[in-house]
C-alpha positions in Angstrom: 33.8 63.7 -93.6 35.2 63.7 -97.2 38.4 63.1 -99.0 41.0 65.9 -98.8 41.1 68.1 -101.8 37.4 67.8 -102.8 35.6 71.1 -102.6 32.0 71.6 -101.4 29.5 74.3 -102.4 29.0 76.5 -105.4 30.7 79.6 -106.7 31.2 82.0 -103.8 30.2 79.3 -101.3 33.0 76.9 -102.4 35.0 75.6 -99.5 37.9 73.1 -99.2 37.2 71.1 -96.0 36.9 67.6 -94.7 34.5 67.9 -91.8 30.9 69.3 -92.3 28.5 69.8 -89.4 25.0 71.0 -89.2 23.2 71.9 -86.0 19.5 71.6 -85.1 19.6 75.3 -84.0 20.9 76.4 -87.4 19.8 73.8 -90.0 20.6 76.1 -93.0 24.2 76.6 -92.1 27.0 74.2 -92.7 30.0 74.5 -90.3 33.3 73.3 -91.9 36.7 72.3 -90.7 39.9 71.5 -92.6 42.1 68.6 -91.7 44.9 69.1 -94.2 48.5 68.4 -93.4 49.1 72.2 -93.0 46.1 72.7 -90.8 46.6 73.6 -87.1 46.8 70.5 -84.9 43.9 71.8 -82.9 41.6 71.0 -85.9 42.0 67.3 -85.2 41.0 67.8 -81.6 38.0 69.8 -82.7 37.0 67.0 -85.1 37.4 64.4 -82.3 35.3 66.6 -79.9 32.5 66.9 -82.5 32.6 63.1 -83.1 32.4 62.4 -79.4 29.5 64.8 -79.0 27.6 63.2 -81.9 28.2 59.6 -80.7 27.2 60.5 -77.1 24.4 62.9 -78.0 26.0 65.8 -76.1 25.0 69.3 -77.2 27.8 71.6 -78.4 28.3 75.2 -79.1 30.3 76.0 -82.2 32.3 79.2 -82.4 32.8 80.1 -86.0 33.9 82.7 -88.5 31.7 85.7 -88.8 30.2 85.7 -92.3 27.6 87.6 -94.1 24.0 86.4 -93.4 23.8 85.2 -97.0 26.7 82.8 -96.6 25.6 79.3 -95.8 28.9 77.7 -94.9 31.3 79.0 -92.3 34.6 77.8 -90.8 34.7 76.4 -87.2 37.2 78.1 -84.9 36.3 76.3 -81.6 33.8 73.8 -80.2 32.6 73.5 -76.6 30.5 70.7 -74.9 27.3 72.1 -73.4 27.0 69.8 -70.3 
């Protein structure tokens, strides 16, 4: 996580987010999530779910924005435990 308002990435890859996730299955992609005051409340729940999965070593599936293959960071829309 990072401080609100800091941006991550370069040029066309620049994104304003607080949560950054990488997966073993897609190591070259960074999945991002905003936790700004104007963000949907569900984003906090998604962040908590990701944290719980990480701490308990539970696999997850991340549903994300469809982006061009050249884009290396994408926005998270939903997360699901893979139990």
